[in-house]
C-alpha positions in Angstrom: -0.5 0.1 -0.4 2.8 2.2 0.6 4.5 1.4 -2.8 1.4 2.4 -4.4 1.3 5.8 -2.4 4.6 6.7 -3.4 4.0 5.6 -6.4 1.5 8.1 -6.7 3.0 10.7 -5.3 6.1 11.1 -8.0 3.8 10.1 -11.0 1.9 13.1 -9.9 5.6 15.9 -9.4 6.3 14.5 -12.6 3.3 15.6 -14.5 3.3 19.0 -12.3 6.8 19.3 -13.7 5.6 18.2 -17.6 2.5 20.7 -16.4 5.4 23.5 -15.3 8.0 22.1 -18.9 4.6 22.7 -21.5 3.3 26.3 -20.0 6.6 27.7 -20.8 7.6 26.3 -23.9 3.6 28.1 -24.8 4.4 30.8 -27.0 3.6 33.4 -25.6 0.8 35.8 -27.4 2.8 38.4 -28.7 1.4 42.0 -29.0 0.7 43.7 -32.1 2.7 46.0 -33.0 1.2 49.6 -33.3 1.4 51.8 -36.5 3.9 54.6 -35.4 6.1 51.0 -34.7 5.8 49.7 -37.9 6.6 53.2 -39.5 9.6 53.4 -37.3 10.8 50.2 -38.5 11.2 51.7 -42.4 13.0 54.8 -41.1 16.5 55.5 -41.3 18.8 58.4 -42.2 17.6 60.6 -39.1 13.9 59.4 -39.6 13.5 58.4 -36.6 14.1 62.4 -35.6 12.0 63.9 -37.9 8.9 61.5 -36.8 9.7 63.2 -33.2 9.5 66.7 -34.0 7.2 66.1 -36.2 4.7 65.0 -33.6 5.6 67.6 -31.3 4.5 69.9 -33.6 1.4 68.0 -35.0 -0.1 65.3 -32.4 -3.1 64.9 -34.9 -1.8 65.2 -37.8 1.1 63.1 -37.1 -1.1 60.7 -36.3 -3.4 60.6 -39.1 -0.2 60.3 -41.6 1.6 57.5 -39.9 -1.6 55.1 -40.0 -1.3 56.2 -43.2 1.8 55.0 -43.9 1.0 51.8 -41.7 -1.6 51.0 -44.0 0.3 51.3 -46.9 3.3 49.1 -45.8 1.0 46.6 -44.2 -1.1 46.3 -47.6 2.2 46.0 -49.1 2.2 48.6 -51.0 4.7 50.3 -49.5 8.2 48.0 -48.5 10.9 50.3 -49.2 13.0 52.5 -46.5 12.2 56.1 -45.5 14.9 58.5 -45.1 14.8 61.5 -42.6 14.8 63.6 -45.3 11.9 61.8 -47.6 10.2 61.6 -44.3 10.7 65.6 -44.3 9.7 66.5 -47.9 6.0 64.7 -47.1 5.0 66.6 -44.1 6.2 69.3 -45.5 3.7 68.7 -48.8 0.9 68.8 -47.0 1.9 72.0 -45.7 3.1 70.9 -42.1 6.1 72.6 -41.2 8.3 72.1 -38.3 12.4 73.1 -37.0 14.4 70.5 -36.9 17.7 70.6 -34.9 20.6 71.1 -37.1 24.7 71.3 -37.3 26.8 71.6 -39.9 30.5 69.3 -38.8 33.7 69.0 -40.3 36.7 66.9 -39.8 39.3 68.4 -37.8 42.6 66.5 -36.9 40.6 63.4 -37.0 37.9 64.4 -35.4 34.2 65.4 -36.9 33.5 68.7 -34.8 30.3 71.3 -35.3 31.4 74.4 -37.5 31.0 77.2 -35.0 33.5 75.2 -32.9 36.4 75.0 -35.5 35.9 78.8 -36.0 36.5 79.6 -32.8 40.0 78.1 -33.1 40.3 79.6 -35.9 39.8 82.6 -34.4 42.2 82.0 -31.6 44.7 80.7 -33.7 
């Protein structure tokens, strides 16, 4: 009798361990990407910076544009990557104008420095 109880206890432990392993290996439900994440996945060359500046200046309009671009990507009408310049051009053509932080950098002794810093060095020499 005691052996039967021990066998049942061992079987229960093994079943519980098996359940835990199955539960751990089961695929976790993945959440669907937002429209903004879909668009950000195709941006390059300061594209995310342009998108962030657009959201700061025109949040409602930018959200509508991002939804449209995301639907084009989902439907397969757009597959190529979008540069920051192209995205900025889209916003300008629609009539949404905003400023981007820009800087001109030049090479000085093997390093890239801001042009204003380079000019102050020249003035000091």
